[in-house]
N, C-alpha and C positions, 0 to 999 in steps of 0.2 A: 789080575794079578796088580800089583803096585806100579804107580808110575815111575820111571826111570829117571826123570827129572827130581822129585820130589824124593828118591833114594838119593841120588848125587848130592842134593843140596842138605838131606840129613849127615851124609859123609863128610860134607866141608864143614858143619858144624863142630862134629864131635870132638875133633882134637883141641878144639877152643873149649869144648864143655871140661875135656879132662882136665885140661891146663890150669883153668880156673876153678877147680873142685865143684864144677856145678852139679854136684850128686842126684837132685832131686830133678832134675831136668834130664841129666842122662836116662835116669832108671824110666822116665816117664816116655822114654823112646821104646822101649820094649814092651812085650805083649805079657800079659799077666804067667803064661808057662814057659817064658823064654828059657832060655841055657847060653852061658857062658865058659868054653872051654880056653883059656888063657893059661898058659901056652896050651898048643897042643900037646895030648899026654897026659894033663894031670886033670885032678878029678873036676868035672862039671861042676857049675854053680847053678843050679834049677829054680824057678821063680824070683819071681822081685824082692823078696827080703833077700836072698842070696846074692840076687844082684847089687842090692844097696849095701850090703857087707862087704863086696869085692870091691866098686870102687871106693867107699867110704876108706877103704886102706893103703889107696896110692893116688886117689883123682885129687890135684892141688898140689901133690908134692913133686911132680914131674911135667915137664914139658915136651907136648907133643905135636909133632907136626908132619901133614903130609909130604910127601916126597916125590911123588907121581900123580896122574889123573885117576880119578874113581872110576872103576870098568862096571858095568850093569850087564848081567846077564839074566832077562826073565825076574825071577824074584829072588835076586841075587846079587851082590856087590864084591867086589874087592878093591884094596887101595894099599899101596904101601906107604908105612909112616915109620917115620924116627923118633923116637923116645928121648929126653936127654935127662939123666937123673945126675945127684948133685949139686955142689955148690957151684955159683957162677964164678967162673974159671978153671976150675977142676971136673967140667961135667966129662959123664961117660956117653956115648950113645948105644942104644940099642936099635937094630933095624927090624923090621915088623911086617908082614904081610898079614891083613886082619882081613878077614871075609865073614859078611854078613848077609843073613836069610830074612826075610820079609814077608809078612801075612797081606790079603789083600788091604787091609786098610793102612800099609805101609810102617806097621810097626817090626822091632826086629825081633823074628824068632829065635833068631841064634847067632853068636858071634864068635869067631873061631879065629885065636891068632896065634901065627906060625912064627917062633924065635927061640932061641935058646940063650943062656947064661956063656956059654961060651963063644960066642957073637960079640960080646961087650967089647967096646973099643973106644979112645979115644975119641971125645967130640972134634971135627973140625970146623974150623971157619964155615964151611959151607954146609954145614948143621946148622950151624948157629945164624945164618943168614936169613935160613928160609922162612 
């Protein structure tokens, strides 16, 4: 079973990596046969090439922040996030629950994100201050 503290540390770095657009480092977090379903119900992205394409489309164009603690149970973890989209002063916010599963080496085997576009809202001062 992966180390709970290592999982927390990975999940604490993840929003920063997405915000910076560090696609290579993000992809390295994933196992070779990992999958992403973001949002839940969309066609999954499977394997590192598909995962790279997924992150290349958005990483570095949004600001992602954790809004609560990382919760670890066994080889899975979940955390609440907010993604800020759009130019400064006109940002929209999207609240997300992200769930990841990990293998024994601590690599992500799946990431599933719970959100929908109908929940998009104007960013608040609290969102911006996180």
